[in-house]
N, CA, C and O atoms as a CHARMM CRD file, in Angstrom:
* protein
*
  316
    1    1 UNK  N     -6.19800  -7.94300  12.72000 PROA 1      0.00000
    2    1 UNK  CA    -6.44200  -6.52100  12.88200 PROA 1      0.00000
    3    1 UNK  C     -7.62000  -6.12300  11.99600 PROA 1      0.00000
    4    1 UNK  O     -7.75500  -6.62000  10.87800 PROA 1      0.00000
    5    2 UNK  N     -8.44100  -5.26100  12.47900 PROA 2      0.00000
    6    2 UNK  CA    -9.59900  -4.82300  11.71400 PROA 2      0.00000
    7    2 UNK  C     -9.18900  -3.87000  10.60000 PROA 2      0.00000
    8    2 UNK  O     -8.28500  -3.05100  10.76700 PROA 2      0.00000
    9    3 UNK  N     -9.86000  -3.98700   9.47000 PROA 3      0.00000
   10    3 UNK  CA    -9.55100  -3.11400   8.34100 PROA 3      0.00000
   11    3 UNK  C     -9.72400  -1.64300   8.71200 PROA 3      0.00000
   12    3 UNK  O     -8.98500  -0.78900   8.22200 PROA 3      0.00000
   13    4 UNK  N    -10.69300  -1.34600   9.57300 PROA 4      0.00000
   14    4 UNK  CA   -10.95500   0.04200   9.94500 PROA 4      0.00000
   15    4 UNK  C     -9.86000   0.61600  10.82700 PROA 4      0.00000
   16    4 UNK  O     -9.73200   1.83600  10.93200 PROA 4      0.00000
   17    5 UNK  N     -9.06600  -0.24100  11.46400 PROA 5      0.00000
   18    5 UNK  CA    -8.01100   0.22400  12.36000 PROA 5      0.00000
   19    5 UNK  C     -6.72400   0.55600  11.60900 PROA 5      0.00000
   20    5 UNK  O     -5.79000   1.10200  12.19600 PROA 5      0.00000
   21    6 UNK  N     -6.66800   0.23400  10.32600 PROA 6      0.00000
   22    6 UNK  CA    -5.46300   0.47500   9.54100 PROA 6      0.00000
   23    6 UNK  C     -5.29400   1.96600   9.26900 PROA 6      0.00000
   24    6 UNK  O     -6.26700   2.69100   9.06100 PROA 6      0.00000
   25    7 UNK  N     -4.03800   2.40800   9.27500 PROA 7      0.00000
   26    7 UNK  CA    -3.71600   3.78800   8.90800 PROA 7      0.00000
   27    7 UNK  C     -3.91700   3.95100   7.40700 PROA 7      0.00000
   28    7 UNK  O     -3.89200   2.97300   6.65900 PROA 7      0.00000
   29    8 UNK  N     -4.11500   5.18200   6.97600 PROA 8      0.00000
   30    8 UNK  CA    -4.21100   5.48100   5.54900 PROA 8      0.00000
   31    8 UNK  C     -3.02900   6.35900   5.15800 PROA 8      0.00000
   32    8 UNK  O     -2.74500   7.36000   5.81500 PROA 8      0.00000
   33    9 UNK  N     -2.34700   5.98100   4.09200 PROA 9      0.00000
   34    9 UNK  CA    -1.19900   6.72600   3.59300 PROA 9      0.00000
   35    9 UNK  C     -1.56500   7.24800   2.20600 PROA 9      0.00000
   36    9 UNK  O     -1.69200   6.47300   1.25700 PROA 9      0.00000
   37   10 UNK  N     -1.73100   8.55400   2.09500 PROA 10     0.00000
   38   10 UNK  CA    -2.16300   9.19600   0.85500 PROA 10     0.00000
   39   10 UNK  C     -0.95800   9.46900  -0.03600 PROA 10     0.00000
   40   10 UNK  O     -0.15900  10.36300   0.24200 PROA 10     0.00000
   41   11 UNK  N     -0.83500   8.69900  -1.09900 PROA 11     0.00000
   42   11 UNK  CA     0.25500   8.86500  -2.06400 PROA 11     0.00000
   43   11 UNK  C     -0.27900   9.28600  -3.42700 PROA 11     0.00000
   44   11 UNK  O      0.38900   9.12600  -4.44900 PROA 11     0.00000
   45   12 UNK  N     -1.49700   9.83000  -3.42400 PROA 12     0.00000
   46   12 UNK  CA    -2.08600  10.28300  -4.69100 PROA 12     0.00000
   47   12 UNK  C     -1.25500  11.42600  -5.26800 PROA 12     0.00000
   48   12 UNK  O     -0.76100  12.28500  -4.53800 PROA 12     0.00000
   49   13 UNK  N     -1.11300  11.41800  -6.58300 PROA 13     0.00000
   50   13 UNK  CA    -0.35300  12.45200  -7.27400 PROA 13     0.00000
   51   13 UNK  C      1.11100  12.09700  -7.47700 PROA 13     0.00000
   52   13 UNK  O      1.81500  12.78600  -8.21600 PROA 13     0.00000
   53   14 UNK  N      1.58200  11.03600  -6.83500 PROA 14     0.00000
   54   14 UNK  CA     2.97200  10.60400  -7.01200 PROA 14     0.00000
   55   14 UNK  C      3.03800   9.51800  -8.07200 PROA 14     0.00000
   56   14 UNK  O      2.14200   8.68100  -8.17700 PROA 14     0.00000
   57   15 UNK  N      4.10300   9.54200  -8.85400 PROA 15     0.00000
   58   15 UNK  CA     4.26800   8.54900  -9.91000 PROA 15     0.00000
   59   15 UNK  C      5.40300   7.59100  -9.58300 PROA 15     0.00000
   60   15 UNK  O      6.25600   7.86500  -8.74000 PROA 15     0.00000
   61   16 UNK  N      5.38400   6.46400 -10.27300 PROA 16     0.00000
   62   16 UNK  CA     6.37400   5.40400 -10.12700 PROA 16     0.00000
   63   16 UNK  C      7.78600   5.99300 -10.17500 PROA 16     0.00000
   64   16 UNK  O      8.07600   6.80600 -11.05300 PROA 16     0.00000
   65   17 UNK  N      8.65700   5.60800  -9.26600 PROA 17     0.00000
   66   17 UNK  CA     8.55000   4.56300  -8.25200 PROA 17     0.00000
   67   17 UNK  C      8.17100   5.08800  -6.85700 PROA 17     0.00000
   68   17 UNK  O      8.22000   4.33400  -5.88600 PROA 17     0.00000
   69   18 UNK  N      7.79900   6.35100  -6.74800 PROA 18     0.00000
   70   18 UNK  CA     7.58900   6.95800  -5.42500 PROA 18     0.00000
   71   18 UNK  C      6.54300   6.26100  -4.55000 PROA 18     0.00000
   72   18 UNK  O      6.79600   6.09800  -3.35600 PROA 18     0.00000
   73   19 UNK  N      5.37900   5.83900  -5.07100 PROA 19     0.00000
   74   19 UNK  CA     4.43000   5.16300  -4.18100 PROA 19     0.00000
   75   19 UNK  C      5.01600   3.92600  -3.49700 PROA 19     0.00000
   76   19 UNK  O      4.80500   3.72100  -2.30100 PROA 19     0.00000
   77   20 UNK  N      5.74200   3.11000  -4.24200 PROA 20     0.00000
   78   20 UNK  CA     6.34200   1.90800  -3.65400 PROA 20     0.00000
   79   20 UNK  C      7.43900   2.28700  -2.66400 PROA 20     0.00000
   80   20 UNK  O      7.51600   1.70900  -1.58000 PROA 20     0.00000
   81   21 UNK  N      8.28300   3.24300  -3.01900 PROA 21     0.00000
   82   21 UNK  CA     9.37800   3.63000  -2.12500 PROA 21     0.00000
   83   21 UNK  C      8.85500   4.21700  -0.82000 PROA 21     0.00000
   84   21 UNK  O      9.38600   3.92100   0.25100 PROA 21     0.00000
   85   22 UNK  N      7.83400   5.03500  -0.90000 PROA 22     0.00000
   86   22 UNK  CA     7.26700   5.64000   0.32200 PROA 22     0.00000
   87   22 UNK  C      6.52300   4.60400   1.15900 PROA 22     0.00000
   88   22 UNK  O      6.60600   4.62100   2.38700 PROA 22     0.00000
   89   23 UNK  N      5.79200   3.69900   0.49400 PROA 23     0.00000
   90   23 UNK  CA     5.09300   2.64000   1.22900 PROA 23     0.00000
   91   23 UNK  C      6.10900   1.73900   1.93600 PROA 23     0.00000
   92   23 UNK  O      5.89500   1.34100   3.08100 PROA 23     0.00000
   93   24 UNK  N      7.19800   1.42300   1.26400 PROA 24     0.00000
   94   24 UNK  CA     8.24100   0.58200   1.84800 PROA 24     0.00000
   95   24 UNK  C      8.79700   1.22400   3.11800 PROA 24     0.00000
   96   24 UNK  O      8.95900   0.55900   4.14100 PROA 24     0.00000
   97   25 UNK  N      9.08500   2.51500   3.03900 PROA 25     0.00000
   98   25 UNK  CA     9.64200   3.22700   4.19300 PROA 25     0.00000
   99   25 UNK  C      8.63600   3.27700   5.34500 PROA 25     0.00000
  100   25 UNK  O      9.00100   3.06700   6.50100 PROA 25     0.00000
  101   26 UNK  N      7.38000   3.55400   5.02900 PROA 26     0.00000
  102   26 UNK  CA     6.34300   3.64400   6.06400 PROA 26     0.00000
  103   26 UNK  C      6.13300   2.29300   6.74200 PROA 26     0.00000
  104   26 UNK  O      6.02900   2.22500   7.96700 PROA 26     0.00000
  105   27 UNK  N      6.07000   1.21900   5.95500 PROA 27     0.00000
  106   27 UNK  CA     5.87100  -0.12100   6.50500 PROA 27     0.00000
  107   27 UNK  C      7.05100  -0.55700   7.36700 PROA 27     0.00000
  108   27 UNK  O      6.86600  -1.28500   8.34200 PROA 27     0.00000
  109   28 UNK  N      8.26000  -0.12100   7.02000 PROA 28     0.00000
  110   28 UNK  CA     9.44900  -0.50000   7.78400 PROA 28     0.00000
  111   28 UNK  C      9.36800   0.00300   9.22400 PROA 28     0.00000
  112   28 UNK  O      9.95900  -0.59400  10.12400 PROA 28     0.00000
  113   29 UNK  N      8.64300   1.09200   9.44200 PROA 29     0.00000
  114   29 UNK  CA     8.51300   1.64800  10.77700 PROA 29     0.00000
  115   29 UNK  C      7.30800   1.13500  11.55200 PROA 29     0.00000
  116   29 UNK  O      7.01900   1.61500  12.64800 PROA 29     0.00000
  117   30 UNK  N      6.61100   0.16600  10.98500 PROA 30     0.00000
  118   30 UNK  CA     5.40600  -0.37000  11.61600 PROA 30     0.00000
  119   30 UNK  C      5.68700  -1.77000  12.16400 PROA 30     0.00000
  120   30 UNK  O      6.56400  -2.46900  11.65400 PROA 30     0.00000
  121   31 UNK  N      4.95200  -2.18500  13.19700 PROA 31     0.00000
  122   31 UNK  CA     5.15600  -3.54200  13.72900 PROA 31     0.00000
  123   31 UNK  C      4.63500  -4.61500  12.76000 PROA 31     0.00000
  124   31 UNK  O      3.74600  -4.35200  11.95000 PROA 31     0.00000
  125   32 UNK  N      5.19200  -5.80600  12.85600 PROA 32     0.00000
  126   32 UNK  CA     4.73700  -6.93800  12.04700 PROA 32     0.00000
  127   32 UNK  C      3.25400  -7.16500  12.32700 PROA 32     0.00000
  128   32 UNK  O      2.82200  -7.17600  13.47900 PROA 32     0.00000
  129   33 UNK  N      2.48600  -7.34300  11.25900 PROA 33     0.00000
  130   33 UNK  CA     1.04900  -7.58100  11.38200 PROA 33     0.00000
  131   33 UNK  C      0.21300  -6.31500  11.27600 PROA 33     0.00000
  132   33 UNK  O     -1.00400  -6.39200  11.11100 PROA 33     0.00000
  133   34 UNK  N      0.85200  -5.14300  11.36900 PROA 34     0.00000
  134   34 UNK  CA     0.12200  -3.88500  11.22500 PROA 34     0.00000
  135   34 UNK  C     -0.34100  -3.74200   9.78000 PROA 34     0.00000
  136   34 UNK  O      0.29500  -4.25000   8.85700 PROA 34     0.00000
  137   35 UNK  N     -1.45500  -3.04400   9.59900 PROA 35     0.00000
  138   35 UNK  CA    -1.99800  -2.86400   8.25500 PROA 35     0.00000
  139   35 UNK  C     -1.98600  -1.39900   7.86500 PROA 35     0.00000
  140   35 UNK  O     -2.15900  -0.51200   8.70000 PROA 35     0.00000
  141   36 UNK  N     -1.77500  -1.16200   6.57100 PROA 36     0.00000
  142   36 UNK  CA    -1.67700   0.18700   6.03500 PROA 36     0.00000
  143   36 UNK  C     -2.46900   0.26400   4.73000 PROA 36     0.00000
  144   36 UNK  O     -2.25500  -0.52900   3.81300 PROA 36     0.00000
  145   37 UNK  N     -3.39000   1.23500   4.65800 PROA 37     0.00000
  146   37 UNK  CA    -4.05200   1.53500   3.39400 PROA 37     0.00000
  147   37 UNK  C     -3.14000   2.47700   2.62200 PROA 37     0.00000
  148   37 UNK  O     -2.71800   3.50200   3.15800 PROA 37     0.00000
  149   38 UNK  N     -2.83200   2.15000   1.38200 PROA 38     0.00000
  150   38 UNK  CA    -2.04100   3.00700   0.50800 PROA 38     0.00000
  151   38 UNK  C     -2.96600   3.46600  -0.61700 PROA 38     0.00000
  152   38 UNK  O     -3.53800   2.64600  -1.33500 PROA 38     0.00000
  153   39 UNK  N     -3.10700   4.78200  -0.76500 PROA 39     0.00000
  154   39 UNK  CA    -3.94900   5.34700  -1.82600 PROA 39     0.00000
  155   39 UNK  C     -3.04100   5.99300  -2.86300 PROA 39     0.00000
  156   39 UNK  O     -2.13900   6.75800  -2.52400 PROA 39     0.00000
  157   40 UNK  N     -3.28900   5.67800  -4.12500 PROA 40     0.00000
  158   40 UNK  CA    -2.43700   6.19100  -5.19400 PROA 40     0.00000
  159   40 UNK  C     -3.24100   6.44200  -6.46200 PROA 40     0.00000
  160   40 UNK  O     -4.26500   5.80200  -6.70200 PROA 40     0.00000
  161   41 UNK  N     -2.76700   7.37200  -7.25700 PROA 41     0.00000
  162   41 UNK  CA    -3.36100   7.62900  -8.57200 PROA 41     0.00000
  163   41 UNK  C     -2.44300   7.14900  -9.68900 PROA 41     0.00000
  164   41 UNK  O     -2.79800   7.25400 -10.86300 PROA 41     0.00000
  165   42 UNK  N     -1.28400   6.63000  -9.34900 PROA 42     0.00000
  166   42 UNK  CA    -0.32900   6.13400 -10.34700 PROA 42     0.00000
  167   42 UNK  C     -0.91400   4.89100 -11.01700 PROA 42     0.00000
  168   42 UNK  O     -1.17500   3.90100 -10.33400 PROA 42     0.00000
  169   43 UNK  N     -1.12700   4.91500 -12.34300 PROA 43     0.00000
  170   43 UNK  CA    -1.72300   3.75100 -13.01000 PROA 43     0.00000
  171   43 UNK  C     -0.86000   2.48800 -12.90400 PROA 43     0.00000
  172   43 UNK  O     -1.38600   1.37800 -12.98700 PROA 43     0.00000
  173   44 UNK  N      0.44300   2.64000 -12.72500 PROA 44     0.00000
  174   44 UNK  CA     1.31600   1.47200 -12.60900 PROA 44     0.00000
  175   44 UNK  C      1.26100   0.83500 -11.22700 PROA 44     0.00000
  176   44 UNK  O      1.80300  -0.25300 -11.03000 PROA 44     0.00000
  177   45 UNK  N      0.62100   1.48700 -10.27200 PROA 45     0.00000
  178   45 UNK  CA     0.55400   0.95200  -8.91000 PROA 45     0.00000
  179   45 UNK  C     -0.16500  -0.39100  -8.86700 PROA 45     0.00000
  180   45 UNK  O      0.13600  -1.21700  -8.00600 PROA 45     0.00000
  181   46 UNK  N     -1.11000  -0.62800  -9.77800 PROA 46     0.00000
  182   46 UNK  CA    -1.82700  -1.90900  -9.77900 PROA 46     0.00000
  183   46 UNK  C     -0.88500  -3.07500 -10.09300 PROA 46     0.00000
  184   46 UNK  O     -1.20000  -4.22500  -9.78800 PROA 46     0.00000
  185   47 UNK  N      0.25400  -2.78400 -10.69400 PROA 47     0.00000
  186   47 UNK  CA     1.29000  -3.78800 -10.95000 PROA 47     0.00000
  187   47 UNK  C      2.36700  -3.71200  -9.87000 PROA 47     0.00000
  188   47 UNK  O      2.79500  -4.73100  -9.33000 PROA 47     0.00000
  189   48 UNK  N      2.79900  -2.48200  -9.56500 PROA 48     0.00000
  190   48 UNK  CA     3.93500  -2.27600  -8.66100 PROA 48     0.00000
  191   48 UNK  C      3.65700  -2.66600  -7.21900 PROA 48     0.00000
  192   48 UNK  O      4.50000  -3.30400  -6.58800 PROA 48     0.00000
  193   49 UNK  N      2.50000  -2.30300  -6.67900 PROA 49     0.00000
  194   49 UNK  CA     2.21700  -2.58000  -5.26400 PROA 49     0.00000
  195   49 UNK  C      2.11400  -4.08800  -5.00200 PROA 49     0.00000
  196   49 UNK  O      2.73800  -4.57200  -4.05800 PROA 49     0.00000
  197   50 UNK  N      1.34700  -4.85200  -5.80400 PROA 50     0.00000
  198   50 UNK  CA     1.33200  -6.30800  -5.56900 PROA 50     0.00000
  199   50 UNK  C      2.72300  -6.94200  -5.72000 PROA 50     0.00000
  200   50 UNK  O      3.07600  -7.83700  -4.95300 PROA 50     0.00000
  201   51 UNK  N      3.50400  -6.49200  -6.69200 PROA 51     0.00000
  202   51 UNK  CA     4.85300  -7.03900  -6.87800 PROA 51     0.00000
  203   51 UNK  C      5.74100  -6.70000  -5.68900 PROA 51     0.00000
  204   51 UNK  O      6.52200  -7.53600  -5.23500 PROA 51     0.00000
  205   52 UNK  N      5.62400  -5.47800  -5.18600 PROA 52     0.00000
  206   52 UNK  CA     6.38400  -5.06700  -4.00500 PROA 52     0.00000
  207   52 UNK  C      6.02900  -5.94300  -2.80800 PROA 52     0.00000
  208   52 UNK  O      6.91500  -6.38500  -2.07700 PROA 52     0.00000
  209   53 UNK  N      4.74100  -6.19400  -2.60400 PROA 53     0.00000
  210   53 UNK  CA     4.31300  -7.02400  -1.47700 PROA 53     0.00000
  211   53 UNK  C      4.88700  -8.43700  -1.59500 PROA 53     0.00000
  212   53 UNK  O      5.39900  -8.98500  -0.61900 PROA 53     0.00000
  213   54 UNK  N      4.80100  -9.01300  -2.77200 PROA 54     0.00000
  214   54 UNK  CA     5.30600 -10.36800  -2.99400 PROA 54     0.00000
  215   54 UNK  C      6.82100 -10.43300  -2.77400 PROA 54     0.00000
  216   54 UNK  O      7.32000 -11.38300  -2.17100 PROA 54     0.00000
  217   55 UNK  N      7.54300  -9.43600  -3.25600 PROA 55     0.00000
  218   55 UNK  CA     8.99600  -9.41500  -3.13400 PROA 55     0.00000
  219   55 UNK  C      9.46100  -9.12700  -1.71000 PROA 55     0.00000
  220   55 UNK  O     10.54000  -9.56600  -1.31200 PROA 55     0.00000
  221   56 UNK  N      8.66200  -8.39800  -0.94400 PROA 56     0.00000
  222   56 UNK  CA     9.07700  -7.93700   0.38400 PROA 56     0.00000
  223   56 UNK  C      8.51000  -8.77000   1.53300 PROA 56     0.00000
  224   56 UNK  O      8.84600  -8.53300   2.69400 PROA 56     0.00000
  225   57 UNK  N      7.65700  -9.73900   1.22100 PROA 57     0.00000
  226   57 UNK  CA     7.09400 -10.57500   2.26600 PROA 57     0.00000
  227   57 UNK  C      5.90300  -9.96200   2.98400 PROA 57     0.00000
  228   57 UNK  O      5.51500 -10.43000   4.05400 PROA 57     0.00000
  229   58 UNK  N      5.32000  -8.91400   2.40400 PROA 58     0.00000
  230   58 UNK  CA     4.10900  -8.32300   2.97000 PROA 58     0.00000
  231   58 UNK  C      2.90200  -8.99300   2.32100 PROA 58     0.00000
  232   58 UNK  O      3.01900  -9.60000   1.25600 PROA 58     0.00000
  233   59 UNK  N      1.74400  -8.88000   2.96800 PROA 59     0.00000
  234   59 UNK  CA     0.52900  -9.49700   2.42300 PROA 59     0.00000
  235   59 UNK  C     -0.38200  -8.41200   1.87700 PROA 59     0.00000
  236   59 UNK  O     -0.73700  -7.47100   2.58700 PROA 59     0.00000
  237   60 UNK  N     -0.75600  -8.54900   0.61100 PROA 60     0.00000
  238   60 UNK  CA    -1.73200  -7.65300   0.00200 PROA 60     0.00000
  239   60 UNK  C     -3.11000  -8.18100   0.37800 PROA 60     0.00000
  240   60 UNK  O     -3.56500  -9.19300  -0.15600 PROA 60     0.00000
  241   61 UNK  N     -3.76900  -7.48800   1.30100 PROA 61     0.00000
  242   61 UNK  CA    -5.05400  -7.92800   1.82500 PROA 61     0.00000
  243   61 UNK  C     -6.18100  -7.55600   0.87200 PROA 61     0.00000
  244   61 UNK  O     -7.11600  -8.33100   0.66900 PROA 61     0.00000
  245   62 UNK  N     -6.08400  -6.35700   0.28500 PROA 62     0.00000
  246   62 UNK  CA    -7.15800  -5.86100  -0.57100 PROA 62     0.00000
  247   62 UNK  C     -6.59700  -4.88000  -1.58300 PROA 62     0.00000
  248   62 UNK  O     -5.67900  -4.11600  -1.28400 PROA 62     0.00000
  249   63 UNK  N     -7.15500  -4.90900  -2.78100 PROA 63     0.00000
  250   63 UNK  CA    -6.85100  -3.93100  -3.81800 PROA 63     0.00000
  251   63 UNK  C     -8.18800  -3.52300  -4.42000 PROA 63     0.00000
  252   63 UNK  O     -8.96300  -4.37300  -4.85800 PROA 63     0.00000
  253   64 UNK  N     -8.45500  -2.22800  -4.44000 PROA 64     0.00000
  254   64 UNK  CA    -9.75700  -1.77400  -4.93800 PROA 64     0.00000
  255   64 UNK  C     -9.63700  -0.39600  -5.56800 PROA 64     0.00000
  256   64 UNK  O     -8.65800   0.32100  -5.36300 PROA 64     0.00000
  257   65 UNK  N    -10.66100  -0.04600  -6.34100 PROA 65     0.00000
  258   65 UNK  CA   -10.72800   1.29300  -6.91900 PROA 65     0.00000
  259   65 UNK  C    -11.03000   2.29100  -5.81100 PROA 65     0.00000
  260   65 UNK  O    -11.86300   2.03500  -4.94200 PROA 65     0.00000
  261   66 UNK  N    -10.35100   3.42200  -5.84700 PROA 66     0.00000
  262   66 UNK  CA   -10.58200   4.46100  -4.84200 PROA 66     0.00000
  263   66 UNK  C    -11.65800   5.41000  -5.34500 PROA 66     0.00000
  264   66 UNK  O    -11.79900   5.62600  -6.54800 PROA 66     0.00000
  265   67 UNK  N    -12.40900   5.96900  -4.41600 PROA 67     0.00000
  266   67 UNK  CA   -13.40200   6.96900  -4.81300 PROA 67     0.00000
  267   67 UNK  C    -12.65700   8.19400  -5.34000 PROA 67     0.00000
  268   67 UNK  O    -11.66800   8.62000  -4.74300 PROA 67     0.00000
  269   68 UNK  N    -13.11400   8.74900  -6.43100 PROA 68     0.00000
  270   68 UNK  CA   -12.45500   9.90100  -7.02800 PROA 68     0.00000
  271   68 UNK  C    -11.31900   9.52800  -7.96200 PROA 68     0.00000
  272   68 UNK  O    -10.58300  10.40200  -8.42100 PROA 68     0.00000
  273   69 UNK  N    -11.16700   8.25300  -8.24900 PROA 69     0.00000
  274   69 UNK  CA   -10.11700   7.80600  -9.15800 PROA 69     0.00000
  275   69 UNK  C     -8.93200   7.23000  -8.41400 PROA 69     0.00000
  276   69 UNK  O     -8.75800   7.47100  -7.22000 PROA 69     0.00000
  277   70 UNK  N     -8.13000   6.47800  -9.11400 PROA 70     0.00000
  278   70 UNK  CA    -6.97900   5.84800  -8.50400 PROA 70     0.00000
  279   70 UNK  C     -7.32600   4.52400  -7.85500 PROA 70     0.00000
  280   70 UNK  O     -8.38200   3.94500  -8.11200 PROA 70     0.00000
  281   71 UNK  N     -6.43100   4.05700  -7.01700 PROA 71     0.00000
  282   71 UNK  CA    -6.58100   2.76800  -6.37000 PROA 71     0.00000
  283   71 UNK  C     -6.18100   2.87600  -4.91100 PROA 71     0.00000
  284   71 UNK  O     -5.45700   3.78500  -4.50600 PROA 71     0.00000
  285   72 UNK  N     -6.67600   1.91900  -4.13200 PROA 72     0.00000
  286   72 UNK  CA    -6.23100   1.82400  -2.74100 PROA 72     0.00000
  287   72 UNK  C     -5.92200   0.37200  -2.44500 PROA 72     0.00000
  288   72 UNK  O     -6.60300  -0.53900  -2.91700 PROA 72     0.00000
  289   73 UNK  N     -4.89100   0.17800  -1.66200 PROA 73     0.00000
  290   73 UNK  CA    -4.37900  -1.15200  -1.35100 PROA 73     0.00000
  291   73 UNK  C     -4.25100  -1.28900   0.14800 PROA 73     0.00000
  292   73 UNK  O     -3.74400  -0.38400   0.81100 PROA 73     0.00000
  293   74 UNK  N     -4.70300  -2.40600   0.69800 PROA 74     0.00000
  294   74 UNK  CA    -4.51400  -2.68400   2.10800 PROA 74     0.00000
  295   74 UNK  C     -3.37200  -3.69000   2.22000 PROA 74     0.00000
  296   74 UNK  O     -3.46700  -4.81900   1.74000 PROA 74     0.00000
  297   75 UNK  N     -2.29900  -3.25500   2.86100 PROA 75     0.00000
  298   75 UNK  CA    -1.08800  -4.06300   2.98800 PROA 75     0.00000
  299   75 UNK  C     -0.86800  -4.40900   4.45000 PROA 75     0.00000
  300   75 UNK  O     -0.94400  -3.54000   5.31800 PROA 75     0.00000
  301   76 UNK  N     -0.59600  -5.67500   4.72200 PROA 76     0.00000
  302   76 UNK  CA    -0.25100  -6.10700   6.06600 PROA 76     0.00000
  303   76 UNK  C      1.26000  -6.35900   6.10000 PROA 76     0.00000
  304   76 UNK  O      1.81000  -7.10000   5.28500 PROA 76     0.00000
  305   77 UNK  N      1.90500  -5.71900   7.07100 PROA 77     0.00000
  306   77 UNK  CA     3.36000  -5.83000   7.15900 PROA 77     0.00000
  307   77 UNK  C      3.76600  -7.25300   7.53100 PROA 77     0.00000
  308   77 UNK  O      3.27300  -7.83500   8.49800 PROA 77     0.00000
  309   78 UNK  N      4.67100  -7.78300   6.73800 PROA 78     0.00000
  310   78 UNK  CA     5.21400  -9.11300   6.99500 PROA 78     0.00000
  311   78 UNK  C      6.41500  -9.05900   7.91400 PROA 78     0.00000
  312   78 UNK  O      6.83500  -7.98300   8.34100 PROA 78     0.00000
  313   79 UNK  N      6.96300 -10.21500   8.21700 PROA 79     0.00000
  314   79 UNK  CA     8.07400 -10.30400   9.16200 PROA 79     0.00000
  315   79 UNK  C      9.38400 -10.37200   8.53600 PROA 79     0.00000
  316   79 UNK  O     10.39700 -10.45000   9.23000 PROA 79     0.00000
């Protein structure tokens, strides 16, 4: 799937554990292989999102600094 075709989920302003919990719920409703950009300003997300992906069987495709502060993560839903 192309990176540009991925949905964007704006979780900026939410603090731990909400970004992971909301991303988990959103990904659960998506088909296997679908990709989701998650944007967050939570400083712990750089630890929490990769750990969530590893624990849940999702693939962290990309992690980068977001424009305007925070981070954005491209997650591919696992099976």
